[in-house]
One Martini backbone bead per residue (centre of mass of N, CA, C, O) as a GRO file, in nm:
protein
  341
    1MET     BB    1   0.136 -17.518 -17.746
    2SER     BB    2  -0.034 -17.248 -17.727
    3ASP     BB    3  -0.091 -16.961 -17.906
    4ARG     BB    4  -0.126 -16.768 -17.657
    5LEU     BB    5   0.174 -16.824 -17.531
    6ARG     BB    6   0.388 -16.750 -17.745
    7PRO     BB    7   0.404 -16.437 -17.728
    8LEU     BB    8   0.483 -16.432 -17.430
    9LEU     BB    9   0.749 -16.587 -17.454
   10ARG     BB   10   0.881 -16.393 -17.649
   11TRP     BB   11   0.874 -16.149 -17.467
   12GLU     BB   12   1.027 -16.273 -17.225
   13THR     BB   13   1.283 -16.342 -17.378
   14GLY     BB   14   1.350 -16.054 -17.466
   15LEU     BB   15   1.353 -15.936 -17.175
   16ALA     BB   16   1.582 -16.111 -17.069
   17LEU     BB   17   1.792 -15.994 -17.264
   18VAL     BB   18   1.768 -15.706 -17.163
   19VAL     BB   19   1.863 -15.763 -16.876
   20VAL     BB   20   2.143 -15.860 -16.958
   21ILE     BB   21   2.229 -15.599 -17.102
   22ILE     BB   22   2.198 -15.415 -16.858
   23GLY     BB   23   2.403 -15.559 -16.684
   24ILE     BB   24   2.647 -15.516 -16.869
   25ALA     BB   25   2.625 -15.207 -16.886
   26GLY     BB   26   2.635 -15.147 -16.580
   27ALA     BB   27   2.918 -15.279 -16.534
   28SER     BB   28   3.069 -15.088 -16.743
   29VAL     BB   29   2.993 -14.801 -16.597
   30SER     BB   30   3.002 -14.971 -16.311
   31SER     BB   31   3.155 -15.143 -16.045
   32ALA     BB   32   2.886 -15.117 -15.844
   33PHE     BB   33   2.643 -15.272 -15.969
   34PHE     BB   34   2.717 -15.586 -15.839
   35THR     BB   35   2.706 -15.511 -15.559
   36SER     BB   36   2.567 -15.572 -15.258
   37ASN     BB   37   2.495 -15.280 -15.191
   38ASN     BB   38   2.337 -15.216 -15.453
   39ILE     BB   39   2.131 -15.444 -15.436
   40PHE     BB   40   2.014 -15.352 -15.169
   41ASN     BB   41   1.925 -15.067 -15.267
   42LEU     BB   42   1.726 -15.170 -15.476
   43GLY     BB   43   1.533 -15.299 -15.273
   44LEU     BB   44   1.468 -15.037 -15.125
   45SER     BB   45   1.369 -14.857 -15.375
   46TYR     BB   46   1.168 -15.107 -15.525
   47GLY     BB   47   0.989 -15.283 -15.339
   48GLU     BB   48   0.709 -15.135 -15.330
   49ILE     BB   49   0.665 -15.123 -15.632
   50ALA     BB   50   0.674 -15.427 -15.685
   51ILE     BB   51   0.434 -15.504 -15.508
   52MET     BB   52   0.218 -15.329 -15.672
   53THR     BB   53   0.238 -15.488 -15.951
   54LEU     BB   54   0.079 -15.751 -15.893
   55PRO     BB   55  -0.221 -15.653 -15.878
   56MET     BB   56  -0.202 -15.490 -16.142
   57THR     BB   57  -0.175 -15.728 -16.332
   58LEU     BB   58  -0.459 -15.850 -16.288
   59ILE     BB   59  -0.624 -15.601 -16.357
   60VAL     BB   60  -0.524 -15.563 -16.651
   61ILE     BB   61  -0.596 -15.845 -16.754
   62SER     BB   62  -0.912 -15.790 -16.685
   63GLY     BB   63  -0.947 -15.476 -16.819
   64GLU     BB   64  -0.815 -15.286 -16.609
   65ILE     BB   65  -0.742 -15.008 -16.372
   66ASP     BB   66  -0.507 -14.867 -16.108
   67LEU     BB   67  -0.428 -14.525 -16.004
   68SER     BB   68  -0.447 -14.547 -15.663
   69VAL     BB   69  -0.202 -14.696 -15.532
   70ALA     BB   70  -0.026 -14.456 -15.415
   71SER     BB   71  -0.258 -14.335 -15.241
   72ILE     BB   72  -0.298 -14.577 -15.059
   73LEU     BB   73  -0.018 -14.573 -14.951
   74GLY     BB   74  -0.028 -14.282 -14.835
   75MET     BB   75  -0.275 -14.326 -14.651
   76SER     BB   76  -0.149 -14.553 -14.480
   77SER     BB   77   0.092 -14.391 -14.378
   78ALA     BB   78  -0.075 -14.165 -14.242
   79LEU     BB   79  -0.235 -14.351 -14.053
   80LEU     BB   80   0.001 -14.463 -13.900
   81GLY     BB   81   0.102 -14.189 -13.790
   82PHE     BB   82  -0.160 -14.090 -13.657
   83LEU     BB   83  -0.194 -14.330 -13.453
   84TRP     BB   84   0.086 -14.326 -13.320
   85ALA     BB   85   0.057 -14.030 -13.207
   86ARG     BB   86  -0.203 -14.168 -13.031
   87HIS     BB   87  -0.104 -14.446 -12.898
   88TRP     BB   88  -0.128 -14.690 -13.059
   89PRO     BB   89  -0.115 -15.002 -13.118
   90MET     BB   90   0.043 -15.168 -13.369
   91LEU     BB   91  -0.161 -15.394 -13.420
   92GLY     BB   92  -0.407 -15.207 -13.454
   93ILE     BB   93  -0.291 -15.051 -13.693
   94PHE     BB   94  -0.262 -15.281 -13.892
   95LEU     BB   95  -0.560 -15.360 -13.903
   96LEU     BB   96  -0.673 -15.084 -13.996
   97VAL     BB   97  -0.503 -15.054 -14.251
   98ALA     BB   98  -0.614 -15.309 -14.388
   99VAL     BB   99  -0.910 -15.220 -14.392
  100VAL     BB  100  -0.869 -14.962 -14.554
  101GLY     BB  101  -0.751 -15.097 -14.804
  102LEU     BB  102  -0.995 -15.271 -14.865
  103ALA     BB  103  -1.200 -15.037 -14.886
  104ALA     BB  104  -1.065 -14.883 -15.117
  105GLY     BB  105  -1.087 -15.120 -15.318
  106ALA     BB  106  -1.396 -15.156 -15.299
  107ILE     BB  107  -1.475 -14.882 -15.411
  108ASN     BB  108  -1.353 -14.924 -15.684
  109GLY     BB  109  -1.503 -15.189 -15.760
  110LEU     BB  110  -1.799 -15.088 -15.728
  111LEU     BB  111  -1.788 -14.853 -15.929
  112VAL     BB  112  -1.721 -15.039 -16.171
  113THR     BB  113  -1.936 -15.285 -16.143
  114ARG     BB  114  -2.215 -15.146 -16.040
  115LEU     BB  115  -2.197 -14.861 -16.220
  116GLY     BB  116  -2.011 -14.884 -16.489
  117LEU     BB  117  -1.741 -14.752 -16.456
  118PRO     BB  118  -1.446 -14.645 -16.549
  119SER     BB  119  -1.142 -14.715 -16.409
  120LEU     BB  120  -0.987 -14.467 -16.490
  121ALA     BB  121  -1.181 -14.254 -16.368
  122VAL     BB  122  -1.212 -14.366 -16.084
  123THR     BB  123  -0.895 -14.373 -16.003
  124ILE     BB  124  -0.847 -14.076 -16.041
  125GLY     BB  125  -1.045 -13.987 -15.824
  126THR     BB  126  -0.927 -14.163 -15.583
  127LEU     BB  127  -0.649 -14.050 -15.590
  128ALA     BB  128  -0.742 -13.772 -15.475
  129VAL     BB  129  -0.897 -13.868 -15.224
  130TYR     BB  130  -0.671 -14.029 -15.075
  131ARG     BB  131  -0.471 -13.794 -15.070
  132GLY     BB  132  -0.659 -13.607 -14.907
  133ILE     BB  133  -0.674 -13.784 -14.652
  134ALA     BB  134  -0.372 -13.765 -14.589
  135THR     BB  135  -0.376 -13.457 -14.548
  136ILE     BB  136  -0.584 -13.454 -14.315
  137LEU     BB  137  -0.429 -13.634 -14.113
  138LEU     BB  138  -0.137 -13.453 -14.127
  139GLY     BB  139  -0.060 -13.246 -14.311
  140PRO     BB  140   0.246 -13.086 -14.220
  141ASN     BB  141   0.311 -13.325 -14.064
  142THR     BB  142   0.553 -13.535 -13.877
  143VAL     BB  143   0.625 -13.884 -13.831
  144ALA     BB  144   0.934 -14.033 -13.649
  145ASN     BB  145   0.877 -14.236 -13.371
  146PHE     BB  146   0.950 -14.527 -13.435
  147PRO     BB  147   1.024 -14.828 -13.372
  148VAL     BB  148   1.311 -15.004 -13.420
  149THR     BB  149   1.189 -15.283 -13.480
  150TYR     BB  150   1.047 -15.167 -13.747
  151THR     BB  151   1.263 -14.996 -13.897
  152ASN     BB  152   1.454 -15.238 -13.949
  153LEU     BB  153   1.277 -15.366 -14.174
  154GLY     BB  154   1.352 -15.129 -14.386
  155VAL     BB  155   1.700 -15.159 -14.359
  156ASN     BB  156   1.733 -15.452 -14.328
  157ALA     BB  157   1.820 -15.769 -14.368
  158PHE     BB  158   1.738 -16.067 -14.451
  159PRO     BB  159   1.768 -16.354 -14.324
  160PHE     BB  160   2.003 -16.560 -14.482
  161THR     BB  161   2.114 -16.343 -14.741
  162GLY     BB  162   2.390 -16.183 -14.712
  163ASN     BB  163   2.297 -15.873 -14.718
  164ASP     BB  164   2.099 -15.852 -15.005
  165LEU     BB  165   1.804 -15.873 -14.871
  166THR     BB  166   1.517 -15.731 -14.832
  167TYR     BB  167   1.210 -15.735 -14.702
  168SER     BB  168   1.059 -15.631 -14.954
  169ALA     BB  169   1.190 -15.833 -15.152
  170ALA     BB  170   1.095 -16.091 -15.006
  171ILE     BB  171   0.793 -16.029 -15.030
  172PHE     BB  172   0.787 -16.016 -15.336
  173ILE     BB  173   0.870 -16.307 -15.394
  174VAL     BB  174   0.635 -16.444 -15.248
  175LEU     BB  175   0.404 -16.296 -15.402
  176ALA     BB  176   0.487 -16.382 -15.687
  177ILE     BB  177   0.432 -16.679 -15.644
  178VAL     BB  178   0.136 -16.655 -15.564
  179PHE     BB  179   0.035 -16.499 -15.815
  180GLY     BB  180   0.138 -16.703 -16.025
  181VAL     BB  181  -0.032 -16.942 -15.935
  182VAL     BB  182  -0.311 -16.810 -15.952
  183LEU     BB  183  -0.297 -16.718 -16.255
  184HIS     BB  184  -0.170 -17.010 -16.392
  185ALA     BB  185  -0.318 -17.255 -16.176
  186THR     BB  186  -0.621 -17.139 -16.170
  187PRO     BB  187  -0.949 -17.060 -16.213
  188PHE     BB  188  -0.918 -16.765 -16.139
  189GLY     BB  189  -0.703 -16.696 -16.353
  190ARG     BB  190  -0.873 -16.782 -16.600
  191SER     BB  191  -1.092 -16.569 -16.547
  192VAL     BB  192  -0.913 -16.320 -16.587
  193TYR     BB  193  -0.849 -16.377 -16.884
  194ALA     BB  194  -1.143 -16.395 -16.986
  195MET     BB  195  -1.224 -16.102 -16.914
  196GLY     BB  196  -1.005 -15.963 -17.094
  197ALA     BB  197  -1.100 -16.086 -17.367
  198SER     BB  198  -1.425 -16.127 -17.262
  199VAL     BB  199  -1.693 -16.039 -17.088
  200GLU     BB  200  -1.928 -16.179 -17.229
  201ALA     BB  201  -1.807 -16.464 -17.240
  202ALA     BB  202  -1.766 -16.492 -16.935
  203GLN     BB  203  -2.063 -16.470 -16.858
  204PHE     BB  204  -2.162 -16.713 -17.030
  205ALA     BB  205  -1.957 -16.908 -16.859
  206GLY     BB  206  -2.020 -16.817 -16.539
  207ILE     BB  207  -1.862 -16.574 -16.464
  208ARG     BB  208  -1.798 -16.359 -16.187
  209VAL     BB  209  -1.707 -16.061 -16.270
  210LYS     BB  210  -1.775 -15.859 -16.042
  211ARG     BB  211  -1.651 -16.015 -15.806
  212ILE     BB  212  -1.360 -16.046 -15.915
  213LYS     BB  213  -1.296 -15.747 -15.960
  214THR     BB  214  -1.344 -15.658 -15.670
  215THR     BB  215  -1.127 -15.844 -15.550
  216LEU     BB  216  -0.886 -15.718 -15.697
  217PHE     BB  217  -0.911 -15.436 -15.570
  218MET     BB  218  -0.884 -15.533 -15.276
  219ILE     BB  219  -0.606 -15.655 -15.302
  220SER     BB  220  -0.469 -15.395 -15.389
  221GLY     BB  221  -0.530 -15.238 -15.128
  222LEU     BB  222  -0.382 -15.428 -14.933
  223VAL     BB  223  -0.098 -15.422 -15.068
  224CYS     BB  224  -0.065 -15.109 -15.054
  225ALA     BB  225  -0.076 -15.095 -14.747
  226LEU     BB  226   0.177 -15.262 -14.705
  227ALA     BB  227   0.364 -15.069 -14.861
  228GLY     BB  228   0.316 -14.828 -14.670
  229VAL     BB  229   0.444 -14.955 -14.420
  230LEU     BB  230   0.727 -15.011 -14.542
  231LEU     BB  231   0.791 -14.718 -14.621
  232THR     BB  232   0.771 -14.592 -14.339
  233PHE     BB  233   0.998 -14.767 -14.211
  234ARG     BB  234   1.223 -14.693 -14.408
  235LEU     BB  235   1.196 -14.369 -14.349
  236ASN     BB  236   1.082 -14.299 -14.063
  237THR     BB  237   0.818 -14.167 -14.216
  238ALA     BB  238   0.515 -13.964 -14.191
  239VAL     BB  239   0.355 -13.835 -14.481
  240GLN     BB  240   0.124 -13.709 -14.712
  241ASN     BB  241   0.352 -13.769 -14.971
  242ASN     BB  242   0.380 -14.059 -14.980
  243GLY     BB  243   0.423 -14.196 -15.299
  244LEU     BB  244   0.432 -13.980 -15.501
  245GLY     BB  245   0.393 -14.100 -15.837
  246LEU     BB  246   0.418 -14.429 -15.844
  247GLU     BB  247   0.201 -14.520 -16.057
  248LEU     BB  248   0.376 -14.488 -16.311
  249ALA     BB  249   0.582 -14.712 -16.247
  250VAL     BB  250   0.383 -14.944 -16.221
  251VAL     BB  251   0.266 -14.933 -16.509
  252ALA     BB  252   0.534 -14.952 -16.664
  253ILE     BB  253   0.613 -15.235 -16.563
  254VAL     BB  254   0.369 -15.394 -16.653
  255LEU     BB  255   0.396 -15.326 -16.958
  256LEU     BB  256   0.692 -15.412 -16.988
  257GLY     BB  257   0.604 -15.720 -16.905
  258GLY     BB  258   0.349 -15.771 -17.132
  259VAL     BB  259   0.096 -15.633 -17.054
  260SER     BB  260  -0.207 -15.568 -17.174
  261ILE     BB  261  -0.402 -15.282 -17.184
  262PHE     BB  262  -0.662 -15.464 -17.299
  263GLY     BB  263  -0.619 -15.741 -17.205
  264GLY     BB  264  -0.566 -16.108 -17.167
  265LYS     BB  265  -0.249 -16.037 -17.125
  266GLY     BB  266   0.007 -16.204 -16.939
  267SER     BB  267   0.267 -16.212 -16.672
  268VAL     BB  268   0.461 -16.252 -16.392
  269VAL     BB  269   0.734 -16.295 -16.519
  270GLY     BB  270   0.734 -16.038 -16.692
  271VAL     BB  271   0.712 -15.839 -16.449
  272VAL     BB  272   0.974 -15.918 -16.314
  273LEU     BB  273   1.150 -15.840 -16.557
  274GLY     BB  274   1.050 -15.546 -16.566
  275GLU     BB  275   1.163 -15.471 -16.287
  276LEU     BB  276   1.460 -15.526 -16.356
  277ALA     BB  277   1.481 -15.331 -16.593
  278PHE     BB  278   1.394 -15.072 -16.455
  279ALA     BB  279   1.597 -15.073 -16.217
  280GLY     BB  280   1.855 -15.099 -16.390
  281ILE     BB  281   1.832 -14.836 -16.548
  282GLN     BB  282   1.810 -14.638 -16.313
  283ASN     BB  283   2.074 -14.723 -16.171
  284ALA     BB  284   2.274 -14.670 -16.399
  285LEU     BB  285   2.209 -14.367 -16.414
  286PHE     BB  286   2.289 -14.302 -16.124
  287LEU     BB  287   2.593 -14.402 -16.147
  288THR     BB  288   2.629 -14.170 -16.393
  289ASN     BB  289   2.497 -13.895 -16.299
  290PHE     BB  290   2.217 -13.860 -16.371
  291ASN     BB  291   1.955 -13.663 -16.402
  292GLN     BB  292   1.698 -13.707 -16.177
  293GLU     BB  293   1.487 -13.497 -16.290
  294ALA     BB  294   1.489 -13.679 -16.576
  295ALA     BB  295   1.376 -13.970 -16.508
  296GLY     BB  296   1.083 -13.946 -16.621
  297ILE     BB  297   1.161 -13.989 -16.915
  298VAL     BB  298   1.225 -14.288 -16.891
  299THR     BB  299   0.949 -14.383 -16.795
  300GLY     BB  300   0.789 -14.276 -17.041
  301ALA     BB  301   0.949 -14.432 -17.257
  302LEU     BB  302   0.886 -14.718 -17.148
  303LEU     BB  303   0.581 -14.695 -17.176
  304LEU     BB  304   0.572 -14.652 -17.483
  305LEU     BB  305   0.745 -14.898 -17.566
  306SER     BB  306   0.561 -15.121 -17.447
  307VAL     BB  307   0.308 -15.061 -17.611
  308PHE     BB  308   0.433 -15.078 -17.892
  309GLY     BB  309   0.565 -15.360 -17.870
  310ARG     BB  310   0.306 -15.522 -17.809
  311ASN     BB  311   0.149 -15.439 -18.064
  312ALA     BB  312   0.362 -15.537 -18.269
  313ALA     BB  313   0.357 -15.835 -18.182
  314SER     BB  314   0.054 -15.885 -18.238
  315PHE     BB  315   0.061 -15.807 -18.537
  316SER     BB  316   0.272 -16.017 -18.625
  317SER     BB  317   0.102 -16.265 -18.539
  318ARG     BB  318  -0.144 -16.207 -18.721
  319LEU     BB  319   0.013 -16.206 -18.990
  320ARG     BB  320   0.113 -16.501 -18.977
  321ALA     BB  321  -0.181 -16.621 -18.961
  322TRP     BB  322  -0.285 -16.497 -19.238
  323ARG     BB  323  -0.101 -16.610 -19.465
  324PRO     BB  324  -0.182 -16.910 -19.477
  325ALA     BB  325  -0.485 -16.856 -19.521
  326SER     BB  326  -0.445 -16.702 -19.787
  327ARG     BB  327  -0.312 -16.932 -19.946
  328ARG     BB  328  -0.545 -17.133 -19.917
  329SER     BB  329  -0.756 -16.956 -20.057
  330ARG     BB  330  -0.610 -16.933 -20.333
  331GLY     BB  331  -0.590 -17.242 -20.385
  332SER     BB  332  -0.906 -17.294 -20.392
  333GLU     BB  333  -0.949 -17.081 -20.641
  334ASN     BB  334  -0.761 -17.260 -20.809
  335PRO     BB  335  -0.814 -17.478 -21.063
  336ALA     BB  336  -0.527 -17.615 -21.076
  337ALA     BB  337  -0.556 -17.718 -20.765
  338ILE     BB  338  -0.776 -17.910 -20.880
  339THR     BB  339  -0.859 -18.233 -20.881
  340PRO     BB  340  -0.982 -18.434 -21.096
  341PRO     BB  341  -1.204 -18.714 -21.107
   0.00000   0.00000   0.00000
């Protein structure tokens, strides 16, 4: 097994243990923690967030970041409500929402790759722009008369799952498998890792860095548009502030899952475990009547802990690699260690 994968496996193993501990602690503080109803509600509450973490994982591994994900979700939700209020057919709405999501991602990608702007600054700007478009589309209005056929997708269980799995959770599982295969078992995924490790080396290796990064942002836009549709049907409401502030939770989960903020390291398995840990902690606090207005403190603490823990693990790995080399160097400089001819 390569040295590059060992730190990831150690992080994922530790995170899996954390998930187990959270499960034990959650069950001890509330008997409702492992009930089917609570598991179903977890899927409802965190399904859209989990879906958005998948493209974010690839973007961060590539060395970039997208802070506009929740605004694209909100813009897509507002567009869905705006068009439905004007009696558009639902199929046409889906197609236009998908195109708008792709276009929003393409704008992010082109600004980053073609103009050479930092993705942090670009997506902070488009975060405000896309949220502003949502406000223009709906203003203070609310659209809530969606067909029951579609709103049932947001609140009913996925068939043949024993009423435990929501549609958004089922979609997340399918997408996690797809993203995992693409990232870990295809040349495209290896290119994403190479770009995150060193853009210059990736370019010298013939990797089309600009095209791949633009594609990643477009995929993110499309997936976030899908999440916006799912959120709208779950709430049966389209308002201009749907999904407001969810980008912090998305980034926190991705970093908690072991993805390096500097790029080049991370895995889909780690992000899935990070989602379980994040949702488990939040749900356990909710079941203990923790002040939900202070829940943001937990999110921020997890974000800081994940960054510190990842950097500490990398430093420890580098230190272990340095010590044998140092001993070999001292041995070669010691005349007593040299056997005379």
